[in-house]
N, C-alpha and C positions, 0 to 999 in steps of 0.2 A: 827709152822707157818713159811712158806717159806721166808717171808720177814725178819725174824730174824735169818735165817740160817747163819752159820759161813762161808759158801762158797759164794763168790761174784757172781759166775755164777747162783747160785740158786736164789739169791735175784733179779738179773737182769731179769731172766726168770719169776719170780713171778710178778714183776712189769709189764712186757709185758702182761702176762695173765690177770692181773687185768684191764688193759686198754681195752682188748677185751671184758671182761665181764661187767665191770662197765660203760665203755664208751657207750655201746649200751643200758644199762639199766638206763641211767641218767634221763629219764623221769619217772622212776618208783622206785627211791631210797626208797620211803616210803614202797614199797612192800618187800624190802630186810632187813628190821629191822635195826640192828645196824652194819651190815657188811660193808656198805660203809664208815661209820665213823671210824670203826676199821682199814679198809684198808688205809684210808687217814692218820690216826695217825701213822701207821707203815711206810708208805712212808715218812712222815715227819721225822721220826727217821732216815730213810735211807739217808736223805739229809745230815746228819752229819757223815755218815760212813767214814772210813779211805780210802776206795777204791773210786777213782774218777769215775770209771765206774758205781758203784752202785749209787753214788750221781747223776750222769747224768741220769741214768735210772729212778731214783725216781723223778727227776724234770720233765722228759719227761712224766711219767705216771700221775703225778699230773696235768700237763698242759692238757693232753688229757681228764682225768676224770672230772676235774672241768671246763674245757673249754666247754665240752658237757653239763655240769650241770649248766651253768651260769644263766639260768632262773629258776633253782630249788635249789638255795643255801639253801633255807629254809628247803628242804627235807634232806639236808646233815648237816645242822646246819650252820648258818651264821658265828658263831665263828670259825668253821673249815675253812671256806673260807678265813676269815681274817688271820688265822694262816698260811695257805698255802701261801697266797700272801706275807705276811711278811717274811716267811721262804725263799721263792724264791728270794725276794729282798736281804736278807742276803747272799744267795748263789751267788749273783752277785759279791761278794767280795772274793769268793773262790780262792785259789792259782792256781787251774787248769783251763785253758782256756775252755776246753770242758764242765766243770760244769757251768761256766759263760754263755756260749752259750746256753746250755740246759735250764738254768734258764730264760734267756731272751726270748727264744721261748715259754716256758711254760707261762710266764707272758703275752705274746701276746695272747695266746689262752684263758687265763682266763680273763684278764683285757680288751682285745679287744672286747670280746663277752659280757662282763659284764659292758660295759661303761654306760649303763643306770642305773646300780646298784652300782656305786662307793660308794654312801652313805652307802650301806650295809657293805662295807669293811673297814670302819673306816679310819685310816691314812695309811693303807697298799698301796693303789695306789700312793699316794704322795711319800711314802718311796721308792717304786719301781722306780718311775721316777727319784728321786735323785740318786739312785744307778746306774741306767742306764746312767745318765749324767756323773757320775764318770767313768763308763766303756768306755765312749767316749775317755778317755785319757789313756786307757790301752796300754801296750807295744805290745800286740798281735793284729794284724790287723783284725783277725777273730772276736775277742771280740768286737773291735770297730764297725765293720760292723754289728754284731748282735745287739749291743746296739742301733745303729742308726736305723736299721730296726724296732726294737721293739718300740722305741720312736715314729717313724712314724706311725706304726700300731695302737698303743694304743691311741695316741693323735688324730690320724686321725678318729678313731671310736668315740672318746669322744668329738669331737668338739662342740657338743651342750651342753656338761656337764662340761666345763672347771671350772665352779664355784664349782663343787664337788671336782675337783682335785686341784684347786687353780690356779687362773689366772696367778699368779707369776711363777708357775712351767711351764706353757705353754710358757711364755715369755722366761724363762731360756732355755727351750728346743730349741726354735727357734734360739736363739743366739748361743747356743752350736753347733747345727747342721750347722749353717752358718760357724762357725769356723772350723768345721770338713771338710768342703769343701776344705779347704786349706791344709789338711793332705796329706802327700806324698804317702800314701798307697792307 
């Protein structure tokens, strides 16, 4: 399987191919048997790869695939969606700025489109918001910017569902973004 290949370029190409195939088939995951779930599992594994490019590609692919499938998590398995959101939240603390930025963008695609379904994702949305808040203090200006953009997109889409995310988290985000306005970058 290409996502388990020893070569980083093969893994990155496989992730891009899966986006093209599964992203377009997101309304018909049930027709593909267990292939989408296997692909998501392999991409989750690649989020822990030693190569930052592989991790970024995996985050990008997960964002695209699950973002397109946000209305059909049940076809993919709600547990897989929870695992992906939680793993992407963990990736926000990666040592590589590009991985953090890819994870933030992926979370926007998944959580922004799934804001009506936060309850299906357990505590993963709240975990993601907390990790994004932490990234507002990152040394890398690009990471800070990605975190601020992600928080705005996710919470902007979820404004009718703050109770699912936790009203306290929304208040924390508003305060942190106000503080970020005084950042010199």
